[in-house]
C-alpha positions as CSV (number, residue, x, y, z in Angstrom):
1,X,95.6,113.0,83.9
2,X,94.0,115.7,85.8
3,X,94.7,119.5,85.4
4,X,96.3,120.5,88.7
5,X,95.1,123.7,90.4
6,X,98.1,125.6,91.3
7,X,97.3,126.7,94.9
8,X,96.3,123.2,96.1
9,X,99.0,120.6,96.8
10,X,99.0,117.9,94.2
11,X,98.7,115.1,96.8
12,X,95.5,116.7,98.1
13,X,94.1,116.9,94.5
14,X,95.0,113.2,93.6
15,X,93.6,112.0,97.0
16,X,90.3,113.9,96.2
17,X,90.2,111.9,92.8
18,X,90.8,108.5,94.5
19,X,88.4,109.5,97.5
20,X,85.7,110.1,94.8
21,X,86.3,106.9,93.2
22,X,85.9,105.1,96.4
23,X,82.7,107.0,97.1
24,X,81.1,106.3,93.7
25,X,82.1,102.6,93.9
26,X,84.7,102.4,91.2
27,X,86.9,101.1,93.9
28,X,84.4,99.0,96.0
29,X,85.3,97.8,99.6
30,X,88.2,95.3,99.8
31,X,89.4,96.0,96.3
32,X,92.9,97.3,95.6
33,X,93.4,100.9,95.0
34,X,96.1,102.1,92.6
35,X,99.8,101.5,93.7
36,X,102.4,104.2,94.0
37,X,103.6,103.2,90.5
38,X,100.1,103.3,89.0
39,X,99.4,106.7,90.6
40,X,102.7,108.2,89.3
41,X,101.8,107.0,85.8
42,X,98.2,108.2,85.9
43,X,98.6,111.6,87.4
44,X,102.2,112.3,86.5
45,X,103.3,112.8,90.2
46,X,106.5,111.9,92.1
47,X,106.7,108.6,94.1
48,X,106.8,110.7,97.3
49,X,103.6,112.4,96.4
50,X,101.8,109.1,95.6
51,X,103.1,107.8,98.9
52,X,101.5,110.8,100.6
53,X,98.3,110.2,98.8
54,X,98.1,106.6,100.0
55,X,99.2,107.6,103.6
56,X,96.4,110.4,103.7
57,X,93.7,107.8,102.6
58,X,94.9,105.3,105.1
59,X,94.9,107.9,108.0
60,X,91.3,108.8,107.0
61,X,90.4,105.2,107.4
62,X,89.3,104.9,103.7
63,X,92.0,102.3,103.0
64,X,94.2,99.8,104.7
65,X,97.5,98.2,103.6
66,X,98.5,94.7,103.5
67,X,102.3,94.3,103.6
68,X,103.4,92.9,100.3
69,X,100.1,93.2,98.7
70,X,99.2,96.8,98.4
71,X,96.4,99.1,99.6
72,X,92.9,98.2,99.7
73,X,89.5,100.2,100.3
74,X,88.3,99.7,103.9
75,X,84.9,98.2,104.6
76,X,82.7,100.8,106.1
77,X,79.7,100.0,108.4
78,X,77.4,102.1,106.2
79,X,78.1,100.1,103.0
80,X,74.9,98.7,101.9
81,X,74.8,94.9,101.8
82,X,77.8,94.4,103.9
83,X,77.7,92.4,107.2
């Protein structure tokens, strides 16, 4: 669990952690990112907050959602070794 900064919305702080994990390769392209349930458990946030995190990452183009399967890291053209 992270220590939240009071003046920054929690969803932004959690999104930044997940963004960092995508950037450093912890979550490589086409792999699943944590679900709402996993985010709530790991960060101690509400379901609505976790949904906001996943929506923000999707809107940024970092992830995509497969209905019934979850959210996955999007392929980016600048990824090395990817066609």
